[in-house]
Biopython code that builds the backbone (N, CA, C, O; Angstrom):
import numpy as np
from Bio.PDB.StructureBuilder import StructureBuilder

atoms = [
    (1, "MET", "N", (-7.244, 5.260, -9.828)),
    (1, "MET", "CA", (-5.967, 5.697, -10.334)),
    (1, "MET", "C", (-4.893, 5.645, -9.248)),
    (1, "MET", "O", (-3.787, 5.155, -9.478)),
    (2, "VAL", "N", (-5.231, 6.154, -8.065)),
    (2, "VAL", "CA", (-4.275, 6.159, -6.961)),
    (2, "VAL", "C", (-3.979, 4.732, -6.525)),
    (2, "VAL", "O", (-2.830, 4.396, -6.237)),
    (3, "LEU", "N", (-4.992, 3.899, -6.475)),
    (3, "LEU", "CA", (-4.785, 2.502, -6.093)),
    (3, "LEU", "C", (-3.890, 1.797, -7.110)),
    (3, "LEU", "O", (-2.990, 1.053, -6.718)),
    (4, "ALA", "N", (-4.111, 2.010, -8.383)),
    (4, "ALA", "CA", (-3.287, 1.385, -9.419)),
    (4, "ALA", "C", (-1.834, 1.840, -9.296)),
    (4, "ALA", "O", (-0.914, 1.034, -9.432)),
    (5, "ALA", "N", (-1.631, 3.115, -9.040)),
    (5, "ALA", "CA", (-0.269, 3.630, -8.869)),
    (5, "ALA", "C", (0.379, 3.024, -7.631)),
    (5, "ALA", "O", (1.561, 2.680, -7.661)),
    (6, "GLY", "N", (-0.364, 2.890, -6.560)),
    (6, "GLY", "CA", (0.171, 2.291, -5.340)),
    (6, "GLY", "C", (0.562, 0.834, -5.539)),
    (6, "GLY", "O", (1.611, 0.396, -5.067)),
    (7, "LEU", "N", (-0.284, 0.087, -6.239)),
    (7, "LEU", "CA", (0.031, -1.319, -6.515)),
    (7, "LEU", "C", (1.235, -1.446, -7.453)),
    (7, "LEU", "O", (2.099, -2.299, -7.248)),
    (8, "ALA", "N", (1.286, -0.606, -8.467)),
    (8, "ALA", "CA", (2.438, -0.622, -9.374)),
    (8, "ALA", "C", (3.718, -0.277, -8.621)),
    (8, "ALA", "O", (4.772, -0.860, -8.875)),
    (9, "ALA", "N", (3.621, 0.659, -7.707)),
    (9, "ALA", "CA", (4.792, 1.048, -6.916)),
    (9, "ALA", "C", (5.285, -0.107, -6.066)),
    (9, "ALA", "O", (6.493, -0.266, -5.888)),
    (10, "MET", "N", (4.376, -0.922, -5.534)),
    (10, "MET", "CA", (4.782, -2.073, -4.731)),
    (10, "MET", "C", (5.619, -3.048, -5.569)),
    (10, "MET", "O", (6.639, -3.552, -5.101)),
    (11, "VAL", "N", (5.193, -3.306, -6.784)),
    (11, "VAL", "CA", (5.932, -4.221, -7.655)),
    (11, "VAL", "C", (7.271, -3.599, -8.046)),
    (11, "VAL", "O", (8.312, -4.253, -7.978)),
    (12, "LEU", "N", (7.236, -2.343, -8.450)),
    (12, "LEU", "CA", (8.450, -1.678, -8.903)),
    (12, "LEU", "C", (9.455, -1.464, -7.775)),
    (12, "LEU", "O", (10.657, -1.386, -8.029)),
    (13, "ALA", "N", (8.986, -1.369, -6.545)),
    (13, "ALA", "CA", (9.887, -1.151, -5.417)),
    (13, "ALA", "C", (10.855, -2.311, -5.237)),
    (13, "ALA", "O", (11.944, -2.131, -4.692)),
    (14, "VAL", "N", (10.474, -3.483, -5.686)),
    (14, "VAL", "CA", (11.345, -4.651, -5.580)),
    (14, "VAL", "C", (12.150, -4.837, -6.862)),
    (14, "VAL", "O", (13.327, -5.195, -6.809)),
    (15, "VAL", "N", (11.531, -4.598, -7.998)),
    (15, "VAL", "CA", (12.170, -4.861, -9.282)),
    (15, "VAL", "C", (13.096, -3.716, -9.687)),
    (15, "VAL", "O", (14.273, -3.944, -9.967)),
    (16, "VAL", "N", (12.584, -2.506, -9.719)),
    (16, "VAL", "CA", (13.340, -1.311, -10.106)),
    (16, "VAL", "C", (13.093, -0.280, -9.005)),
    (16, "VAL", "O", (12.272, 0.625, -9.157)),
    (17, "PHE", "N", (13.817, -0.432, -7.894)),
    (17, "PHE", "CA", (13.468, 0.296, -6.680)),
    (17, "PHE", "C", (13.470, 1.819, -6.804)),
    (17, "PHE", "O", (12.624, 2.441, -6.161)),
    (18, "PRO", "N", (14.349, 2.481, -7.577)),
    (18, "PRO", "CA", (14.217, 3.945, -7.678)),
    (18, "PRO", "C", (12.901, 4.359, -8.342)),
    (18, "PRO", "O", (12.279, 5.343, -7.941)),
    (19, "VAL", "N", (12.487, 3.606, -9.352)),
    (19, "VAL", "CA", (11.218, 3.901, -10.020)),
    (19, "VAL", "C", (10.057, 3.604, -9.072)),
    (19, "VAL", "O", (9.081, 4.353, -9.031)),
    (20, "GLY", "N", (10.159, 2.524, -8.317)),
    (20, "GLY", "CA", (9.115, 2.191, -7.341)),
    (20, "GLY", "C", (8.952, 3.272, -6.300)),
    (20, "GLY", "O", (7.834, 3.602, -5.905)),
    (21, "PHE", "N", (10.082, 3.833, -5.849)),
    (21, "PHE", "CA", (10.011, 4.928, -4.877)),
    (21, "PHE", "C", (9.302, 6.132, -5.488)),
    (21, "PHE", "O", (8.442, 6.740, -4.850)),
    (22, "ALA", "N", (9.662, 6.478, -6.727)),
    (22, "ALA", "CA", (9.055, 7.644, -7.386)),
    (22, "ALA", "C", (7.556, 7.441, -7.628)),
    (22, "ALA", "O", (6.762, 8.356, -7.409)),
    (23, "VAL", "N", (7.176, 6.259, -8.073)),
    (23, "VAL", "CA", (5.755, 5.978, -8.314)),
    (23, "VAL", "C", (4.994, 5.961, -6.988)),
    (23, "VAL", "O", (3.861, 6.438, -6.915)),
    (24, "GLY", "N", (5.616, 5.412, -5.940)),
    (24, "GLY", "CA", (4.985, 5.429, -4.620)),
    (24, "GLY", "C", (4.768, 6.851, -4.115)),
    (24, "GLY", "O", (3.714, 7.176, -3.567)),
    (25, "LEU", "N", (5.774, 7.688, -4.306)),
    (25, "LEU", "CA", (5.633, 9.099, -3.919)),
    (25, "LEU", "C", (4.512, 9.763, -4.702)),
    (25, "LEU", "O", (3.729, 10.535, -4.149)),
    (26, "GLY", "N", (4.440, 9.459, -5.994)),
    (26, "GLY", "CA", (3.349, 10.005, -6.805)),
    (26, "GLY", "C", (1.989, 9.542, -6.326)),
    (26, "GLY", "O", (1.041, 10.327, -6.304)),
    (27, "ALA", "N", (1.877, 8.284, -5.942)),
    (27, "ALA", "CA", (0.601, 7.756, -5.434)),
    (27, "ALA", "C", (0.203, 8.453, -4.136)),
    (27, "ALA", "O", (-0.962, 8.802, -3.944)),
    (28, "VAL", "N", (1.175, 8.653, -3.248)),
    (28, "VAL", "CA", (0.874, 9.318, -1.978)),
    (28, "VAL", "C", (0.439, 10.766, -2.229)),
    (28, "VAL", "O", (-0.552, 11.223, -1.661)),
    (29, "LEU", "N", (1.167, 11.474, -3.064)),
    (29, "LEU", "CA", (0.826, 12.880, -3.330)),
    (29, "LEU", "C", (-0.514, 13.007, -4.046)),
    (29, "LEU", "O", (-1.315, 13.876, -3.702)),
    (30, "ALA", "N", (-0.769, 12.160, -5.029)),
    (30, "ALA", "CA", (-2.054, 12.208, -5.734)),
    (30, "ALA", "C", (-3.208, 11.838, -4.799)),
    (30, "ALA", "O", (-4.287, 12.427, -4.870)),
    (31, "GLY", "N", (-2.977, 10.878, -3.941)),
    (31, "GLY", "CA", (-4.010, 10.489, -2.986)),
    (31, "GLY", "C", (-4.331, 11.595, -1.996)),
    (31, "GLY", "O", (-5.495, 11.850, -1.689)),
    (32, "ARG", "N", (-3.285, 12.252, -1.497)),
    (32, "ARG", "CA", (-3.517, 13.370, -0.569)),
    (32, "ARG", "C", (-4.271, 14.502, -1.262)),
    (32, "ARG", "O", (-5.160, 15.117, -0.673)),
    (33, "ARG", "N", (-3.911, 14.772, -2.515)),
    (33, "ARG", "CA", (-4.601, 15.827, -3.262)),
    (33, "ARG", "C", (-6.071, 15.457, -3.462)),
    (33, "ARG", "O", (-6.949, 16.313, -3.353)),
    (34, "THR", "N", (-6.337, 14.189, -3.753)),
    (34, "THR", "CA", (-7.711, 13.728, -3.940)),
    (34, "THR", "C", (-8.506, 13.838, -2.641)),
    (34, "THR", "O", (-9.662, 14.260, -2.649)),
    (35, "LEU", "N", (-7.881, 13.457, -1.522)),
    (35, "LEU", "CA", (-8.570, 13.566, -0.231)),
    (35, "LEU", "C", (-8.894, 15.022, 0.107)),
    (35, "LEU", "O", (-9.991, 15.324, 0.578)),
    (36, "ARG", "N", (-7.949, 15.912, -0.131)),
    (36, "ARG", "CA", (-8.191, 17.339, 0.146)),
    (36, "ARG", "C", (-9.308, 17.894, -0.722)),
    (36, "ARG", "O", (-10.163, 18.636, -0.238)),
    (37, "ALA", "N", (-9.307, 17.539, -2.001)),
    (37, "ALA", "CA", (-10.349, 18.028, -2.906)),
    (37, "ALA", "C", (-11.723, 17.520, -2.481)),
    (37, "ALA", "O", (-12.706, 18.259, -2.539)),
    (38, "ALA", "N", (-11.793, 16.272, -2.058)),
    (38, "ALA", "CA", (-13.073, 15.720, -1.602)),
    (38, "ALA", "C", (-13.531, 16.412, -0.322)),
    (38, "ALA", "O", (-14.715, 16.704, -0.159)),
    (39, "ARG", "N", (-12.588, 16.674, 0.586)),
    (39, "ARG", "CA", (-12.936, 17.342, 1.830)),
    (39, "ARG", "C", (-13.447, 18.760, 1.559)),
    (39, "ARG", "O", (-14.432, 19.196, 2.157)),
    (40, "ARG", "N", (-12.768, 19.480, 0.650)),
    (40, "ARG", "CA", (-13.205, 20.845, 0.314)),
    (40, "ARG", "C", (-14.579, 20.847, -0.341)),
    (40, "ARG", "O", (-15.367, 21.768, -0.127)),
    (41, "ALA", "N", (-14.870, 19.827, -1.134)),
    (41, "ALA", "CA", (-16.163, 19.750, -1.821)),
    (41, "ALA", "C", (-17.267, 19.230, -0.903)),
    (41, "ALA", "O", (-18.443, 19.242, -1.269)),
    (42, "GLY", "N", (-16.885, 18.773, 0.289)),
    (42, "GLY", "CA", (-17.875, 18.291, 1.235)),
    (42, "GLY", "C", (-18.447, 16.932, 0.877)),
    (42, "GLY", "O", (-19.576, 16.616, 1.252)),
    (43, "ARG", "N", (-17.698, 16.143, 0.172)),
    (43, "ARG", "CA", (-18.172, 14.811, -0.198)),
    (43, "ARG", "C", (-17.141, 13.775, 0.243)),
    (43, "ARG", "O", (-15.984, 14.115, 0.491)),
    (44, "PRO", "N", (-17.555, 12.523, 0.340)),
    (44, "PRO", "CA", (-16.597, 11.494, 0.752)),
    (44, "PRO", "C", (-15.556, 11.240, -0.344)),
    (44, "PRO", "O", (-15.821, 11.412, -1.534)),
    (45, "ALA", "N", (-14.401, 10.837, 0.086)),
    (45, "ALA", "CA", (-13.328, 10.527, -0.860)),
    (45, "ALA", "C", (-13.657, 9.244, -1.613)),
    (45, "ALA", "O", (-14.353, 8.376, -1.086)),
    (46, "PRO", "N", (-13.166, 9.120, -2.828)),
    (46, "PRO", "CA", (-13.365, 7.863, -3.559)),
    (46, "PRO", "C", (-12.849, 6.681, -2.752)),
    (46, "PRO", "O", (-11.888, 6.810, -1.993)),
    (47, "GLY", "N", (-13.483, 5.541, -2.916)),
    (47, "GLY", "CA", (-13.279, 4.378, -2.074)),
    (47, "GLY", "C", (-11.863, 3.888, -1.849)),
    (47, "GLY", "O", (-11.511, 3.589, -0.708)),
    (48, "MET", "N", (-11.059, 3.791, -2.843)),
    (48, "MET", "CA", (-9.761, 3.145, -2.708)),
    (48, "MET", "C", (-8.589, 4.114, -2.604)),
    (48, "MET", "O", (-7.439, 3.703, -2.756)),
    (49, "VAL", "N", (-8.856, 5.376, -2.353)),
    (49, "VAL", "CA", (-7.772, 6.355, -2.247)),
    (49, "VAL", "C", (-6.876, 6.036, -1.055)),
    (49, "VAL", "O", (-5.652, 6.087, -1.171)),
    (50, "ALA", "N", (-7.465, 5.712, 0.072)),
    (50, "ALA", "CA", (-6.666, 5.399, 1.265)),
    (50, "ALA", "C", (-5.795, 4.166, 1.031)),
    (50, "ALA", "O", (-4.647, 4.124, 1.475)),
    (51, "ALA", "N", (-6.326, 3.179, 0.347)),
    (51, "ALA", "CA", (-5.531, 1.986, 0.048)),
    (51, "ALA", "C", (-4.376, 2.333, -0.881)),
    (51, "ALA", "O", (-3.270, 1.823, -0.705)),
    (52, "GLY", "N", (-4.613, 3.190, -1.864)),
    (52, "GLY", "CA", (-3.553, 3.614, -2.776)),
    (52, "GLY", "C", (-2.462, 4.380, -2.053)),
    (52, "GLY", "O", (-1.278, 4.192, -2.333)),
    (53, "ILE", "N", (-2.851, 5.244, -1.124)),
    (53, "ILE", "CA", (-1.870, 5.980, -0.327)),
    (53, "ILE", "C", (-1.051, 5.008, 0.516)),
    (53, "ILE", "O", (0.169, 5.137, 0.615)),
    (54, "THR", "N", (-1.718, 4.052, 1.112)),
    (54, "THR", "CA", (-1.018, 3.061, 1.942)),
    (54, "THR", "C", (-0.043, 2.242, 1.113)),
    (54, "THR", "O", (1.106, 2.056, 1.515)),
    (55, "PHE", "N", (-0.483, 1.754, -0.033)),
    (55, "PHE", "CA", (0.421, 0.981, -0.899)),
    (55, "PHE", "C", (1.601, 1.833, -1.350)),
    (55, "PHE", "O", (2.735, 1.356, -1.386)),
    (56, "GLY", "N", (1.338, 3.086, -1.692)),
    (56, "GLY", "CA", (2.414, 3.970, -2.115)),
    (56, "GLY", "C", (3.422, 4.199, -1.009)),
    (56, "GLY", "O", (4.627, 4.179, -1.258)),
    (57, "ALA", "N", (2.950, 4.417, 0.211)),
    (57, "ALA", "CA", (3.854, 4.642, 1.342)),
    (57, "ALA", "C", (4.668, 3.390, 1.659)),
    (57, "ALA", "O", (5.864, 3.477, 1.937)),
    (58, "VAL", "N", (4.021, 2.229, 1.616)),
    (58, "VAL", "CA", (4.742, 0.978, 1.870)),
    (58, "VAL", "C", (5.774, 0.736, 0.774)),
    (58, "VAL", "O", (6.878, 0.271, 1.058)),
    (59, "ALA", "N", (5.430, 1.045, -0.463)),
    (59, "ALA", "CA", (6.381, 0.887, -1.566)),
    (59, "ALA", "C", (7.586, 1.802, -1.378)),
    (59, "ALA", "O", (8.716, 1.404, -1.660)),
    (60, "MET", "N", (7.355, 3.014, -0.909)),
    (60, "MET", "CA", (8.471, 3.924, -0.654)),
    (60, "MET", "C", (9.388, 3.366, 0.431)),
    (60, "MET", "O", (10.612, 3.417, 0.303)),
    (61, "LEU", "N", (8.800, 2.840, 1.487)),
    (61, "LEU", "CA", (9.608, 2.237, 2.553)),
    (61, "LEU", "C", (10.367, 1.008, 2.050)),
    (61, "LEU", "O", (11.535, 0.817, 2.390)),
    (62, "LEU", "N", (9.713, 0.187, 1.252)),
    (62, "LEU", "CA", (10.350, -1.002, 0.708)),
    (62, "LEU", "C", (11.511, -0.631, -0.219)),
    (62, "LEU", "O", (12.577, -1.243, -0.156)),
    (63, "ALA", "N", (11.305, 0.363, -1.072)),
    (63, "ALA", "CA", (12.375, 0.808, -1.971)),
    (63, "ALA", "C", (13.544, 1.379, -1.176)),
    (63, "ALA", "O", (14.702, 1.149, -1.526)),
    (64, "ALA", "N", (13.255, 2.117, -0.118)),
    (64, "ALA", "CA", (14.324, 2.654, 0.723)),
    (64, "ALA", "C", (15.080, 1.524, 1.421)),
    (64, "ALA", "O", (16.301, 1.588, 1.558)),
    (65, "LEU", "N", (14.368, 0.502, 1.857)),
    (65, "LEU", "CA", (15.010, -0.637, 2.504)),
    (65, "LEU", "C", (15.903, -1.406, 1.522)),
    (65, "LEU", "O", (17.025, -1.779, 1.868)),
    (66, "VAL", "N", (15.415, -1.643, 0.311)),
    (66, "VAL", "CA", (16.209, -2.326, -0.702)),
    (66, "VAL", "C", (17.471, -1.517, -1.019)),
    (66, "VAL", "O", (18.555, -2.081, -1.169)),
    (67, "THR", "N", (17.324, -0.216, -1.118)),
    (67, "THR", "CA", (18.477, 0.650, -1.382)),
    (67, "THR", "C", (19.484, 0.574, -0.245)),
    (67, "THR", "O", (20.685, 0.464, -0.488)),
    (68, "ALA", "N", (19.012, 0.630, 0.982)),
    (68, "ALA", "CA", (19.910, 0.573, 2.140)),
    (68, "ALA", "C", (20.661, -0.757, 2.198)),
    (68, "ALA", "O", (21.858, -0.783, 2.484)),
    (69, "VAL", "N", (19.970, -1.847, 1.931)),
    (69, "VAL", "CA", (20.617, -3.167, 1.953)),
    (69, "VAL", "C", (21.644, -3.263, 0.832)),
    (69, "VAL", "O", (22.736, -3.794, 1.031)),
    (70, "LEU", "N", (21.297, -2.752, -0.343)),
    (70, "LEU", "CA", (22.241, -2.791, -1.458)),
    (70, "LEU", "C", (23.489, -1.961, -1.156)),
    (70, "LEU", "O", (24.605, -2.387, -1.453)),
    (71, "VAL", "N", (23.308, -0.800, -0.577)),
    (71, "VAL", "CA", (24.464, 0.032, -0.209)),
    (71, "VAL", "C", (25.303, -0.674, 0.847)),
    (71, "VAL", "O", (26.532, -0.656, 0.773)),
    (72, "TRP", "N", (24.663, -1.287, 1.818)),
    (72, "TRP", "CA", (25.373, -1.973, 2.900)),
    (72, "TRP", "C", (26.165, -3.166, 2.377)),
    (72, "TRP", "O", (27.274, -3.429, 2.842)),
    (73, "LEU", "N", (25.596, -3.892, 1.406)),
    (73, "LEU", "CA", (26.243, -5.086, 0.875)),
    (73, "LEU", "C", (27.023, -4.819, -0.416)),
    (73, "LEU", "O", (27.454, -5.765, -1.077)),
    (74, "TRP", "N", (27.209, -3.557, -0.782)),
    (74, "TRP", "CA", (27.860, -3.235, -2.034)),
    (74, "TRP", "C", (29.268, -3.831, -2.169)),
    (74, "TRP", "O", (29.590, -4.316, -3.254)),
    (75, "PRO", "N", (30.120, -3.827, -1.149)),
    (75, "PRO", "CA", (31.451, -4.420, -1.331)),
    (75, "PRO", "C", (31.387, -5.897, -1.749)),
    (75, "PRO", "O", (32.164, -6.337, -2.597)),
    (76, "GLU", "N", (30.473, -6.648, -1.162)),
    (76, "GLU", "CA", (30.343, -8.055, -1.507)),
    (76, "GLU", "C", (29.795, -8.235, -2.923)),
    (76, "GLU", "O", (30.279, -9.075, -3.681)),
    (77, "VAL", "N", (28.792, -7.450, -3.269)),
    (77, "VAL", "CA", (28.194, -7.544, -4.597)),
    (77, "VAL", "C", (29.206, -7.126, -5.665)),
    (77, "VAL", "O", (29.304, -7.766, -6.712)),
    (78, "SER", "N", (29.941, -6.079, -5.408)),
    (78, "SER", "CA", (30.936, -5.606, -6.359)),
    (78, "SER", "C", (32.046, -6.641, -6.567)),
    (78, "SER", "O", (32.461, -6.890, -7.698)),
    (79, "ALA", "N", (32.521, -7.239, -5.478)),
    (79, "ALA", "CA", (33.546, -8.277, -5.591)),
    (79, "ALA", "C", (33.017, -9.473, -6.378)),
    (79, "ALA", "O", (33.749, -10.063, -7.173)),
    (80, "TYR", "N", (31.763, -9.831, -6.164)),
    (80, "TYR", "CA", (31.155, -10.939, -6.904)),
    (80, "TYR", "C", (31.076, -10.619, -8.400)),
    (80, "TYR", "O", (31.388, -11.463, -9.239)),
    (81, "GLN", "N", (30.658, -9.397, -8.721)),
    (81, "GLN", "CA", (30.579, -9.006, -10.127)),
    (81, "GLN", "C", (31.955, -9.036, -10.787)),
    (81, "GLN", "O", (32.092, -9.504, -11.917)),
    (82, "ASP", "N", (32.964, -8.542, -10.092)),
    (82, "ASP", "CA", (34.328, -8.581, -10.640)),
    (82, "ASP", "C", (34.792, -10.017, -10.836)),
    (82, "ASP", "O", (35.412, -10.339, -11.850)),
    (83, "CYS", "N", (34.500, -10.867, -9.883)),
    (83, "CYS", "CA", (34.883, -12.274, -9.972)),
    (83, "CYS", "C", (34.193, -12.942, -11.161)),
    (83, "CYS", "O", (34.831, -13.664, -11.927)),
    (84, "MET", "N", (32.891, -12.700, -11.313)),
    (84, "MET", "CA", (32.142, -13.330, -12.402)),
    (84, "MET", "C", (32.579, -12.804, -13.770)),
    (84, "MET", "O", (32.486, -13.520, -14.767)),
    (85, "ALA", "N", (33.054, -11.561, -13.822)),
    (85, "ALA", "CA", (33.517, -11.004, -15.094)),
    (85, "ALA", "C", (34.737, -11.763, -15.607)),
    (85, "ALA", "O", (34.944, -11.868, -16.816)),
    (86, "GLY", "N", (35.541, -12.288, -14.693)),
    (86, "GLY", "CA", (36.721, -13.025, -15.098)),
    (86, "GLY", "C", (36.554, -14.534, -15.065)),
    (86, "GLY", "O", (37.500, -15.266, -15.355)),
    (87, "ALA", "N", (35.377, -15.005, -14.719)),
    (87, "ALA", "CA", (35.150, -16.450, -14.599)),
    (87, "ALA", "C", (34.771, -17.020, -15.963)),
    (87, "ALA", "O", (33.704, -16.722, -16.499)),
    (88, "ASN", "N", (35.660, -17.844, -16.516)),
    (88, "ASN", "CA", (35.417, -18.409, -17.841)),
    (88, "ASN", "C", (34.943, -19.856, -17.804)),
    (88, "ASN", "O", (34.506, -20.393, -18.822)),
    (89, "THR", "N", (35.026, -20.481, -16.652)),
    (89, "THR", "CA", (34.615, -21.883, -16.558)),
    (89, "THR", "C", (33.544, -22.022, -15.487)),
    (89, "THR", "O", (33.343, -21.126, -14.666)),
    (90, "GLU", "N", (32.871, -23.147, -15.510)),
    (90, "GLU", "CA", (31.858, -23.423, -14.490)),
    (90, "GLU", "C", (32.492, -23.515, -13.104)),
    (90, "GLU", "O", (31.894, -23.093, -12.115)),
    (91, "LEU", "N", (33.693, -24.063, -13.036)),
    (91, "LEU", "CA", (34.408, -24.161, -11.769)),
    (91, "LEU", "C", (34.727, -22.767, -11.214)),
    (91, "LEU", "O", (34.615, -22.536, -10.010)),
    (92, "ALA", "N", (35.117, -21.860, -12.076)),
    (92, "ALA", "CA", (35.417, -20.489, -11.641)),
    (92, "ALA", "C", (34.142, -19.788, -11.173)),
    (92, "ALA", "O", (34.170, -19.045, -10.191)),
    (93, "ARG", "N", (33.028, -20.018, -11.863)),
    (93, "ARG", "CA", (31.751, -19.408, -11.456)),
    (93, "ARG", "C", (31.319, -19.938, -10.091)),
    (93, "ARG", "O", (30.825, -19.191, -9.247)),
    (94, "THR", "N", (31.510, -21.230, -9.894)),
    (94, "THR", "CA", (31.181, -21.829, -8.602)),
    (94, "THR", "C", (32.057, -21.241, -7.492)),
    (94, "THR", "O", (31.578, -20.997, -6.385)),
    (95, "ALA", "N", (33.322, -21.019, -7.786)),
    (95, "ALA", "CA", (34.220, -20.414, -6.805)),
    (95, "ALA", "C", (33.775, -18.991, -6.470)),
    (95, "ALA", "O", (33.861, -18.573, -5.315)),
    (96, "CYS", "N", (33.304, -18.250, -7.463)),
    (96, "CYS", "CA", (32.787, -16.895, -7.226)),
    (96, "CYS", "C", (31.552, -16.943, -6.323)),
    (96, "CYS", "O", (31.419, -16.141, -5.398)),
    (97, "GLU", "N", (30.662, -17.877, -6.594)),
    (97, "GLU", "CA", (29.452, -18.013, -5.779)),
    (97, "GLU", "C", (29.801, -18.396, -4.351)),
    (97, "GLU", "O", (29.215, -17.877, -3.401)),
    (98, "ASP", "N", (30.759, -19.308, -4.200)),
    (98, "ASP", "CA", (31.184, -19.709, -2.859)),
    (98, "ASP", "C", (31.812, -18.535, -2.104)),
    (98, "ASP", "O", (31.574, -18.352, -0.911)),
    (99, "ALA", "N", (32.615, -17.748, -2.816)),
    (99, "ALA", "CA", (33.243, -16.579, -2.188)),
    (99, "ALA", "C", (32.183, -15.558, -1.769)),
    (99, "ALA", "O", (32.292, -14.944, -0.708)),
    (100, "LEU", "N", (31.158, -15.382, -2.606)),
    (100, "LEU", "CA", (30.069, -14.468, -2.261)),
    (100, "LEU", "C", (29.341, -14.946, -1.011)),
    (100, "LEU", "O", (29.094, -14.164, -0.093)),
    (101, "LEU", "N", (29.004, -16.215, -0.978)),
    (101, "LEU", "CA", (28.288, -16.758, 0.178)),
    (101, "LEU", "C", (29.132, -16.639, 1.455)),
    (101, "LEU", "O", (28.603, -16.324, 2.521)),
    (102, "ASP", "N", (30.437, -16.890, 1.346)),
    (102, "ASP", "CA", (31.316, -16.744, 2.513)),
    (102, "ASP", "C", (31.363, -15.302, 2.994)),
    (102, "ASP", "O", (31.272, -15.045, 4.195)),
    (103, "SER", "N", (31.506, -14.353, 2.061)),
    (103, "SER", "CA", (31.597, -12.951, 2.464)),
    (103, "SER", "C", (30.266, -12.443, 3.022)),
    (103, "SER", "O", (30.248, -11.643, 3.958)),
    (104, "LEU", "N", (29.151, -12.908, 2.445)),
    (104, "LEU", "CA", (27.855, -12.532, 3.003)),
    (104, "LEU", "C", (27.654, -13.120, 4.390)),
    (104, "LEU", "O", (27.085, -12.473, 5.270)),
    (105, "GLY", "N", (28.127, -14.362, 4.586)),
    (105, "GLY", "CA", (28.037, -14.985, 5.900)),
    (105, "GLY", "C", (28.829, -14.210, 6.937)),
    (105, "GLY", "O", (28.373, -14.033, 8.067)),
    (106, "GLU", "N", (30.011, -13.748, 6.560)),
    (106, "GLU", "CA", (30.816, -12.933, 7.483)),
    (106, "GLU", "C", (30.130, -11.612, 7.774)),
    (106, "GLU", "O", (30.090, -11.167, 8.921)),
    (107, "ARG", "N", (29.581, -10.972, 6.723)),
    (107, "ARG", "CA", (28.934, -9.663, 6.898)),
    (107, "ARG", "C", (27.698, -9.774, 7.762)),
    (107, "ARG", "O", (27.427, -8.897, 8.582)),
    (108, "LEU", "N", (26.943, -10.852, 7.584)),
    (108, "LEU", "CA", (25.691, -11.019, 8.314)),
    (108, "LEU", "C", (25.883, -11.702, 9.673)),
    (108, "LEU", "O", (24.923, -11.915, 10.414)),
    (109, "GLY", "N", (27.106, -12.033, 9.979)),
    (109, "GLY", "CA", (27.398, -12.596, 11.299)),
    (109, "GLY", "C", (27.068, -14.064, 11.431)),
    (109, "GLY", "O", (26.879, -14.545, 12.548)),
    (110, "GLY", "N", (26.993, -14.773, 10.362)),
    (110, "GLY", "CA", (26.622, -16.179, 10.451)),
    (110, "GLY", "C", (27.680, -17.002, 9.948)),
    (110, "GLY", "O", (27.557, -18.227, 9.938)),
]
sb = StructureBuilder()
sb.init_structure("model")
sb.init_model(0)
sb.init_chain("A")
sb.init_seg("    ")
for serial, (resi, resn, name, xyz) in enumerate(atoms, 1):
    if name == "N":
        sb.init_residue(resn, " ", resi, " ")
    sb.init_atom(name, np.array(xyz, "f"), 0.0, 1.0, " ", f" {name:<3s}", serial, name[0])
structure = sb.get_structure()
């Protein structure tokens, strides 16, 4: 169960990053609870709990990174969305894409 949640969190961290973060947090918390219960019972933890915790933690970091990049690049993304909302021709859409690439190049220092 913990492993499945950790793997799902990895996928969701890229696709729907707030949900991926929440599922990753759930995987980490459920895994820690499972490890504690096994330790109290004096038996080994189920095999893939550590992997599920690891996947959940990595998914949380990935979701946080995606969020940080989106916040950092928000002015460029917002300008692109506004441009595309008013672009009625293929030429206008191409101009919006070119403007996005130029602004990203300036932001990223290239």
